[in-house]
C-alpha positions in Angstrom: 31.2 25.2 92.4 30.4 24.9 88.7 32.4 22.7 86.3 33.7 25.8 84.6 34.9 27.4 87.9 36.6 24.1 88.9 38.4 24.0 85.6 39.6 27.5 85.9 40.7 27.0 89.6 42.7 23.9 88.6 44.4 25.5 85.7 47.7 27.4 85.9 47.4 31.2 85.9 48.8 31.6 82.4 46.2 29.1 81.1 43.4 31.0 82.9 44.4 34.2 81.0 44.2 32.3 77.6 41.6 29.6 77.9 41.8 26.7 75.4 38.1 26.8 74.8 36.6 29.3 72.4 34.9 31.8 74.8 35.6 35.5 74.4 38.0 36.4 77.2 39.3 39.8 78.3 42.7 38.9 79.7 43.3 42.5 81.0 40.2 42.4 83.1 40.1 38.7 83.7 36.5 38.3 82.6 34.5 36.6 79.9 32.9 39.2 77.7 31.2 39.7 74.4 31.7 43.5 74.6 34.2 43.7 71.7 31.9 41.7 69.4 28.7 43.7 70.3 30.1 47.2 70.7 30.8 47.8 67.1 27.1 47.2 66.3 25.6 49.4 69.0 26.0 52.8 67.1 23.7 51.4 64.4 20.8 50.8 66.8 18.5 53.8 66.9 15.4 55.0 68.6 12.4 55.5 66.3 9.6 57.9 67.2 6.4 58.2 65.3 4.6 61.5 65.3 1.4 63.1 63.9 0.5 66.7 63.4 -2.1 68.2 65.7 -3.4 71.8 66.1 -2.2 73.5 69.2 -5.0 74.7 71.6 -3.8 78.3 71.9 -1.6 79.1 69.0 -3.4 77.3 66.3 -0.2 76.0 64.9 0.6 72.5 63.9 2.8 70.8 66.4 4.2 67.3 66.4 2.6 64.8 68.8 4.2 61.5 69.7 2.1 58.5 68.8 4.4 55.6 69.4 8.0 54.7 69.8 10.3 51.8 69.2 13.7 50.8 68.0 15.4 50.4 64.6 18.7 49.5 63.1 20.8 51.0 60.3 21.6 48.5 57.6 23.0 50.8 54.9 24.9 53.8 56.3 25.7 55.3 52.9 22.0 55.5 52.0 20.8 56.2 55.5 18.5 53.1 55.5 16.9 52.3 58.8 14.8 49.2 59.3 12.1 48.9 62.0 8.6 47.3 62.5 5.6 48.4 60.6 3.6 48.6 63.8 6.1 51.1 65.2 5.4 53.6 62.4 1.7 52.8 61.8 -0.7 55.7 61.9 2.0 58.3 61.9 2.9 60.9 59.2 6.2 62.1 60.5 9.1 60.2 62.0 12.2 60.9 64.0 15.3 58.8 64.4 17.6 59.4 67.4 21.2 58.1 67.3 23.4 57.0 70.2 25.7 60.0 69.7 22.9 62.4 70.6 22.0 63.4 67.0 18.4 63.4 65.9 17.0 63.4 62.3 13.7 63.6 60.6 13.1 60.4 58.6 11.3 59.6 55.4 9.1 56.5 55.1 10.2 54.5 52.0 7.6 51.8 52.5 6.0 49.4 55.0 4.7 45.8 54.7 2.0 44.8 57.2 2.3 41.1 56.3 5.8 40.8 57.6 5.7 43.8 60.0 8.7 45.5 58.3 9.1 49.2 57.5 12.0 51.1 55.9 12.9 54.6 56.8 15.6 56.9 55.3 17.6 59.6 57.0 20.1 62.0 55.6 23.0 62.2 57.9 26.8 61.9 57.8 29.0 59.5 59.8 26.5 56.8 60.2 27.3 53.2 61.3 25.7 50.1 60.0 25.3 46.6 61.3 26.8 43.5 59.7 24.2 41.0 58.5 24.4 37.3 58.4 22.0 34.8 56.7 19.5 33.7 59.4 19.4 30.2 57.8 22.8 29.6 59.3 21.6 29.9 62.9 20.8 26.9 65.2 18.7 26.4 68.3 21.0 27.0 71.2 23.0 29.8 69.6 23.7 32.7 71.9 21.9 35.9 70.9 21.6 39.6 72.0 18.5 41.8 71.7 19.2 45.6 71.5 16.7 48.4 71.7 15.0 51.0 73.8 12.6 49.0 76.0 10.1 50.7 78.4 11.4 54.2 77.7 15.0 53.3 78.7 18.2 54.3 76.9 19.8 51.7 74.6 19.6 48.4 76.4 21.2 45.0 75.7 19.7 41.7 76.8 21.1 38.1 76.2 19.5 34.8 75.5 19.5 31.8 73.2 17.7 30.8 70.0 15.0 28.7 71.5 13.0 27.9 68.3 13.0 28.3 64.6 10.2 28.5 62.0 7.6 29.7 64.5 4.2 30.8 63.2 0.6 31.3 64.5 1.2 34.7 66.0 -1.5 36.3 63.8 0.5 38.0 61.0 0.0 37.1 57.4 3.6 35.8 56.8 5.4 34.2 59.7 8.6 32.2 60.0 10.0 33.7 63.2 13.1 33.1 65.2 12.1 32.4 68.8 14.4 33.6 71.6 14.3 33.9 75.4 16.3 37.2 75.4 14.3 39.8 77.3 12.2 41.8 74.9 9.7 44.4 76.1 7.6 47.3 74.7 10.0 49.6 72.9 12.3 46.8 71.7 10.1 46.4 68.6 12.2 47.0 65.4 15.5 46.6 67.2 18.1 44.1 66.1 18.6 40.5 67.2 22.4 39.9 67.0 24.4 36.7 67.1 27.4 36.4 69.4 29.6 37.9 66.7 27.5 41.1 66.8 25.9 40.4 63.4 22.2 41.0 62.7 20.1 37.8 62.3 16.7 39.4 62.6 14.6 42.3 64.0 12.5 41.8 67.2 8.8 42.1 66.5 6.6 40.4 69.1 6.4 38.8 72.5 4.2 36.0 73.8 3.1 36.9 77.3 0.7 35.6 79.9 1.4 38.5 82.1 -1.1 41.4 82.7 0.0 44.3 80.6 2.1 42.1 78.3 5.3 41.8 80.3 8.2 39.6 79.2 7.8 35.9 79.9 10.9 34.8 78.1 9.3 34.1 74.7 10.0 36.6 72.0 10.0 36.5 68.2 12.1 38.1 65.5 11.7 38.4 61.7 14.7 36.5 60.3 17.2 38.3 58.1 16.3 36.1 55.2 12.8 37.5 55.1 13.9 41.0 56.2 16.3 41.6 53.4 13.9 40.4 50.7 11.2 42.7 51.9 13.5 45.7 52.4 14.8 45.2 48.8 11.3 45.4 47.4 10.3 48.3 49.6 13.4 50.3 48.5 12.8 49.5 44.9 9.0 49.6 44.6 7.7 51.2 47.8 5.7 48.0 48.3 6.1 44.2 48.3 4.9 42.6 45.1 3.8 39.1 45.9 2.8 36.2 43.7 0.7 33.1 44.3 1.1 29.3 43.8 -2.5 28.3 44.3 -2.5 26.2 47.5 -4.2 26.3 50.9 -1.9 24.9 53.6 -2.0 23.7 57.1 0.7 22.5 59.5 1.4 18.8 59.9 0.6 17.4 63.3 1.4 13.9 64.7 -2.3 12.9 64.4 -2.5 14.1 60.8 0.8 12.4 60.0 -0.7 9.1 61.2 -3.8 9.6 59.1 -1.7 10.4 56.0 0.8 7.6 56.5 3.8 10.0 56.5 7.0 9.0 58.3 7.6 12.5 59.7 5.6 14.9 61.9 6.8 18.2 60.6 5.8 19.9 57.3 3.0 21.8 55.5 0.0 19.9 54.5 -1.7 20.8 51.1 -5.4 21.2 52.1 -6.6 22.4 48.7 -5.2 23.1 45.2 -6.7 25.8 43.0 -7.6 24.6 39.5 -5.2 25.8 36.8 -2.8 27.1 39.4 1.0 26.7 39.4 0.6 24.2 42.2 -1.7 22.0 40.1 0.5 22.3 37.1 3.5 21.2 39.3 1.5 18.0 40.3 0.7 18.9 43.9 -2.5 17.2 45.3 -4.5 17.5 48.4 -2.9 15.8 51.4 0.6 16.1 50.0 3.1 17.2 52.7 5.7 19.7 51.7 8.9 19.1 53.7 11.5 21.3 51.9 11.2 24.5 49.9 14.2 26.1 48.2 16.4 23.7 50.1 15.0 24.8 53.5 13.4 22.3 55.9 9.7 23.1 56.4 8.6 23.0 60.0 5.0 24.0 59.3 2.8 26.0 56.9 4.6 29.2 57.9 7.8 28.0 56.2 6.1 27.7 52.9 3.9 30.8 53.3 6.9 33.0 54.1 8.9 31.8 51.2 6.0 32.3 48.7 5.3 35.6 50.4 8.6 37.1 49.6 8.9 35.7 46.1 8.1 38.1 43.3 6.0 36.9 40.4 8.1 34.9 37.9 10.3 33.3 40.6 10.9 29.6 40.5 10.5 27.6 43.7 11.8 24.0 44.2 9.8 21.7 46.5 10.3 18.3 48.1 7.1 16.7 49.3 5.7 13.4 50.6 2.7 11.6 49.2 2.1 9.0 51.8 5.6 7.5 52.4 6.9 8.3 48.9 9.2 11.3 48.6 8.8 13.4 45.4 10.3 16.6 44.0 8.8 19.3 41.8 9.2 23.0 40.8 6.8 25.7 40.1 6.8 29.4 39.0 5.1 32.0 41.2 2.5 33.8 39.2 0.9 37.2 39.5 -2.1 37.2 41.8 -5.4 37.6 40.1 -8.9 38.2 41.5 -10.6 35.0 40.5 -14.3 35.4 39.6 -16.8 34.7 42.4 -17.6 31.0 42.5 -20.2 29.3 44.7 -21.3 25.8 45.5 -24.4 25.8 47.7 -23.7 27.8 50.9 -19.9 28.0 50.1 -18.0 30.2 47.8 -14.6 31.6 46.8 -13.5 35.1 45.8 -10.3 37.1 45.8 -8.4 34.0 46.9 -10.5 33.5 50.0 -13.0 30.7 50.7 -16.2 31.5 52.6 -19.5 29.9 53.8 -22.5 30.6 56.0 -21.8 31.1 59.6 -23.1 28.1 61.6 -24.4 27.8 65.1 -21.6 25.4 65.9 -18.9 28.0 64.8 -17.1 30.0 67.4 -18.4 33.4 66.3 -16.8 36.7 67.3 -18.4 38.5 70.2 -21.8 40.0 69.4 -22.1 38.3 66.0 -25.1 36.1 65.3 -25.1 36.2 61.5 -22.5 36.6 58.8 -20.2 34.8 56.4 -17.2 32.9 57.8 -13.8 33.1 56.0 -12.6 29.5 55.9 -9.2 30.0 54.3 -7.1 32.7 52.6 -4.6 31.6 49.9 -1.1 33.0 50.5 -0.2 35.8 48.1 -3.8 36.3 47.1 -5.6 39.7 46.8 -7.5 38.8 50.0 -4.3 37.9 51.9 -2.6 41.2 50.8 -5.6 43.1 51.9 -5.3 41.6 55.4 -8.2 39.1 55.4 -7.5 36.0 57.6 -9.2 32.7 58.1 -11.7 33.0 61.0 -12.9 36.5 60.1 -16.6 36.9 59.8 -17.9 39.3 57.1 -20.8 41.3 58.5 -21.1 44.1 55.9 -20.2 45.0 52.4 -20.2 48.7 51.6 -23.5 49.7 53.2 -25.2 46.3 53.1 -25.4 44.0 56.1 -24.4 40.4 55.2 -26.2 37.4 56.8 -25.5 34.6 54.2 -23.0 33.6 51.6 -25.6 34.4 49.0 -25.7 38.0 50.3 -21.9 38.2 50.0 -21.9 36.7 46.5 -24.5 39.3 45.3 -22.5 42.2 46.6 -19.2 41.0 45.1 -20.8 40.3 41.8 -22.6 43.7 41.7 -19.3 45.5 42.5 -16.6 43.9 40.2 -14.3 46.9 40.7 -13.9 46.2 44.4 -15.7 46.6 47.7 -15.1 47.6 51.3 -16.0 44.9 53.7 -16.4 45.0 57.5 -15.2 41.8 59.3 -15.6 40.8 62.9 -12.4 39.6 64.4 -12.7 39.0 68.1 -14.1 42.2 69.6 -12.9 44.3 66.7 -14.8 45.4 63.5 -12.2 45.9 60.8 -12.6 47.6 57.4 -10.9 45.8 54.6 -10.8 46.9 50.9 -10.8 44.3 48.2 -9.9 45.3 44.7 -9.0 43.1 41.7 
């Protein structure tokens, strides 16, 4: 028998009905339950369906065709604002939102941000409910959480888990600072809320990490924290896009091995790998091998903690940093500036343009499948034109416009000859992805 059961068995009946410890207890039914905390948020959780228009085979009329589905959550009932994932609404041109009371409404897309995988829809409907929101910076590992959504085609479903990690990155998105949870999240949960035990939104579920065939749940799921979510939603509602700035650094995550090399007393933080000349970072005094450990008062677990903060900061915002130089702790501040397409610069077989570094692909590099020649992207500066276009480190440029690219000199020539912008084709794994770069 568990310690909890033994405690209850030994306690008087009256004490069992009103336990001294702070667990939600339904005295009428004699059970522990979070129902009263969670139930008030459930009407705000919706099903999101993405549709396209196709021509009917016999009538010739345009009829909606379902492309994808997911979940969403209403955060502003008066304005009909629904938040979901960008990948839920991608490639669609019409959208439908279904409520728990059976009502269904066409939705208007106000904006989407691929870098954070956030999208904002608006519906016009009376009697909507909205979820309460809490600052995700207040949560702690071990907190009880609930994921709500419409997984695997089911009706609204609730699963429970704990916060099992914070500041997670490396999932492949441009801006990552995820909440990790072991609450069961599956296909269809995307865009649905992650709630704390008081029923308040702390993030929206966006990805799972799975070793199972078909991507089943293995107990590792990730959510965009409300801190990032609200900043992105605010810009999408106001501008229809996220306006990002730059600080002029290339970052990596601190590892125990790197910490020993740098002589730092901690093993978590973001390592400054490079500082752009004349950038806000250089003016603030940052140097290569400095380790950023706090930004805006938040502890930095890895490079994602800095990238995410810069990624939601509009140009003109001031950021305060604490960093280590060896064992010495220093402080500085800098102002985020408007990204600019820097001129193409080269040094031998290496170069830089649009905030991305590149060099010739070498025989020792792990090239994408089927690629024998091209130009490797070595880094992408957060907030740069390249980052906002979707370019990532590890991509291999194989074509610019209609010209095949074999060397860095080929790339430099095409970029120089087309200062107004280019379309490049990059090899990423088995995919060939078109990316447009414009100043």
